[in-house]
N, C-alpha and C positions, 0 to 999 in steps of 0.2 A: 465431785460426782462424775460418774462415767459419761453422762450426757455432755458435760463440758469439755470432754476430750475429743480429739479428732476421731479416735476409734469409736467413741460413743455416738458421734454424729453420723458416722458411716453406718453403724448398726441401726440407728433411727431410720436412715434412708432405705436400707435393705429390708427392714421389717415392714415397710409400707407396701412392699411387693407381695402379690398373692400368686401362688403356684398356678401354672398354666392349666392343669387338670388334676384328677385324683392320683394319677401315677406320679406326677411331679410332687404333689402334696405328700405322698408317702415317703419319697426320697428326702424331702426337706425335713420331715419329722425324724427320719433316720439320722440325718446330720445333726439335728439338735439333741437326739438321744445320745449319740456318740460324743458330742461336744460338751454338754453340761448336764446330762442325765445319768441316773444310776438306778438299778433295781433295788427294792427294799428287801431285807432278809425275810420278813414274814409275808411277802407278796406286796404288790403295788409298785409304784414308781415315783421318783422324785427328780425334778430339775432345779438347778440353782444358778442364778444369773444376777449380775449387777446392772443389767440393762432393762429398764422398764419397758422399752419397745419390744425387746425379745420376749419378755414375760407375757405381754399382751398378745403377741403373735402366737405364742405357744397355746394359750387358752383357745384361740380361734381355730388353730390347726387341729388340736385334740378333739374339740367339739365337732369339727367338720368331719373328722375321720371316724370317731367312735361314738358320737352322740352324747358324750359326757364331758363336763368341764372339770379340769383339775382344781383342787382347792388351793387358794393363793395365801401365802403367809409372807409378810413383809418384816424383815429384820432391819429396823431403822438405825441401828448402830453401825452396821457395815463392817467391812474388814479394814483395819487401820484408819478408821474415820473417813473412808472414801465415799460414803453415801449408803443408800439402801441396798440390801440384798434381797432378791425376790426368790422365794421357794414355792414351787408348784407341786402338789401332791396328788397322786392317784392312789387311793387307799386299796383299791381292788384292781387288778390288771384286767383290761378289756379283752375280749376274745378276738381271735383272728377272724372267726366266721362273721362276727358282727361288723368288723371293719370291711370285709369283702362285700357284704350285703350293701353297706352304705356306699361303697365305691361304685358298685354296679348301678345303684339307684341314681347316683349323681352324674354318671357318665351318659352321654347321648347314646341312643340305641345303636349298637354296632361300632361305636367310636373306639379309636385307638387308646384313648385315655382310660376307658374302663378295662380293656384287655391288659394294658400295661400295669394297671393298679393291682389286678388279680394274679397276673402270671407269676408263679413261683413264690408266692408270699404266704401261703397258708400256714407253713410251719417254720418260717424263717426266724421268728423271734425265739422259738424253742431251740432251734439248731445252733444259732450263734450266741444267744444269751445276753446280748448287749443292746438290743433294741426291743421296742414293744412288739407284742404279737401282731402278726399281719403286716409288718413293715418289711421292706427289702433289707437284707442283712449282709453287708460286705464281709462280716466275719464268717458267714456261711458260704462265701464264694460268689455272691451276687454282685453285679456291677451295673451302674446306670448306662443304658445303651442309647437312649435318646438325648439330644442336645438339652432339652428342657429338664430332663431328669438329672443330668450331670450338673447343670447350673443350680437347680434346687438343692441337690445334695451338698454341694460345696458352699452354697449360701447358708444352709442350715448349720454346717460345721463352723463357718466363720461367726455366725450369730451366737453359737453356743460356746466356742472356745477360741475365737480369733482376737487378735490385737493388731493395732496399726499405729506406728509413730507418725505424728503430724508433720506437715511441711515445715521445714526450717529446723528440724531436730534429727536429721539423718533419715534414711529410708530403711524401714524394717516392717514387714508384714509377716505375721505368724499365726498358725492355727495348731493347737495342741490336741492330739488324738490318741486313743488307746494304741499301744504298741502293736497289738494283733492286727490292726487295720492300717497301720501307717504306710506300708508299702503300696497298698491298694489306693489309698488317698493320693500318695505321691504320683502313682501312675495316672490317675485322673487329671492331676495338675499338668503332667507332662503332655497329655493329649491336647492341651491348650498352648503348647510350646513353652511352658514355664519350666524352670530348673530349680526346684526347691532344695535347700540345704536341710540337714537333719541335726537335731540336738536332743539329748535326753532331758526330760522335764519331770522329775519326781515320779518315775515309774511310767510316764507317758512319753510320747515323742513329739517334739516341736518341728513342724515343717515351715521353713521361713524363706522369704525372698528379701533381697537387699538392693536390687537394682530398680531404679525409678520406673524404667520402661516396663519391667515385669510386673511391678505392683500396679501400675496403671492398667495393664492388660487384665490382671486378675479382677480389679474393681469393676472394669467395664463389663467383663463377662458375668460377674455376679449381679450387675444392674445398678451399681452405685455411681451413676453418671455425674452427679454433682461433686462427688469426691474426686473423680477423675479430673474434672475441670479445675478444682482447687489445686491438685497436684501439678497439672500442666501449667497453670498460671504461676505457681511458685517457681517452677523450673524455668519459665520464660524470664521472669523477673531476676532470678538468680543468674541466668545466663547473661542478661544485659548488664547486670551489676559487675559480674566477673570480667566481661569484655571492657567495660569502662575502667575498671581497676587496672587491667593489663595495659590499656592505652595510657592511663595516667602514669603508671610505673615506667612505661617505656619512655614517655615524654620527660619524666623526672630524670631518668638515667641519661637521656640524651642531653638534657640541660646541664646536668652535673659534669658530663664529659666536656661540654662546650666551655663551661666556666673554668674547669681545671686547665683545659688547653689555653684559654685566654690568659690565665694567670701565669702560665709558663712562658707564654709569648711576651707578656709585660715584663717579666723578669729578664728575659733575654734582651729585649730592646733597651731596658735601663742599663744593663751592663755594657751594651754596645755604645750607647750615648755617653756613658761615663768614660769609655775608652777613647772614642774618636770625636765626641761632640756632635752637635746637630749638623754642623757644616761638613763634618767628615762623612756623613751618610750620603749615598747616591741620591740625587734630587728626586728620582722616580719613587724612592722608598719612603721619603720623609712624610708625605701625607698619610700613608698607611700607618707608619709608626706613631704619629701623633694621635690618629684616630683610635688606635688600639690602646694607648696609654690613657686616653680620656674615657674609653668605654671597654673596660676589661671583660665584661660578660656578654658583649654583643656578639652575634653570630657573624660569620664572614659575609653572608649576604647583606646583613644590616650595615656592616662596616662599609661595604661597597656603595650602598645607597647614601651614606653620609658624605662621601667624597664629591669633589667638583673637578672634573666631570665624574659622574658615577662609574664605578667599576663592577664587573661581574664577580660572582663568588669565586670562580677559578682564578681570576686575575688577582684578587685580594690574597687568596691562599698562596699563589706563587710568590708574591712580594713578601708575605710573612715568612715563608720558608727561606727566602734569601736573607732576610734580617736575622733569622735564627742561625743560619750557616755562618754569617759574618760574625755574630756574637760568639759562636763556638770557636771560630778561627782565632779571634783575638784572645779568648780565654786560654788557648793553648800556648800563646806567646807569654 
């Protein structure tokens, strides 16, 4: 079910937010209309979503805007067995005038929310044809000018047609919109400093983000702060794990090099002892030669600590190189 996915949990969180005022409410409904809504041939409107939280929010938003509640139908089979699908129906389109009257009543006297809700929306639905009457319509050239309007608009789009891959499965956030408004939606995302890619999606356009920082910025702007924390926690854990892996790999590589070098030194010392015997070795080199044969994998520093008196790493290295040079000289003979 969608609720069990990271995308579903993000939508649950976003659906608990309520628009700042009637102007923002109109823009959030516009986003939902573009994301998961469609006009009916004989009049009316339908929304279709797999998110129960989105369906509940739609009922509240439509009732607050138009004074009517859409009829809810639940398809319990779902698509490909993924869970319920929720359809919300308005059998008769509400009027733009009724929406404007309710917006004026809900806004404080002289408040900006009332003016923003009414400005330029009287015929927007008829002009663009992709949103309910009385709503701002990007298809008719309108755009959200206030911060809360932009947040509400993009939140509605994500609730209606957004998806998000959870932490640990790669980073991908996408919202699928009608092609006619894709450029306008992309422009609103760029106003937040985001750089969405574009892809065709069955006659619509998918606007997507693939960078973790960009996705976290989007979720934070929309108001999904718990989701941002989940993403950041995963990034921190992943970063620590990668750092530990790099350190372990580096240590393993260094150990392998030390062991290989030790084995080459052992082979050289054995050839030299076979050629000249222990008594033929310079007295200053014998302790180091014996220590290396007994401890092929020890580091030069550890070899030095095994000697009496102890020697520094550089002193041990110098004696080992002398032994290898002598072995090479006798091998040439």
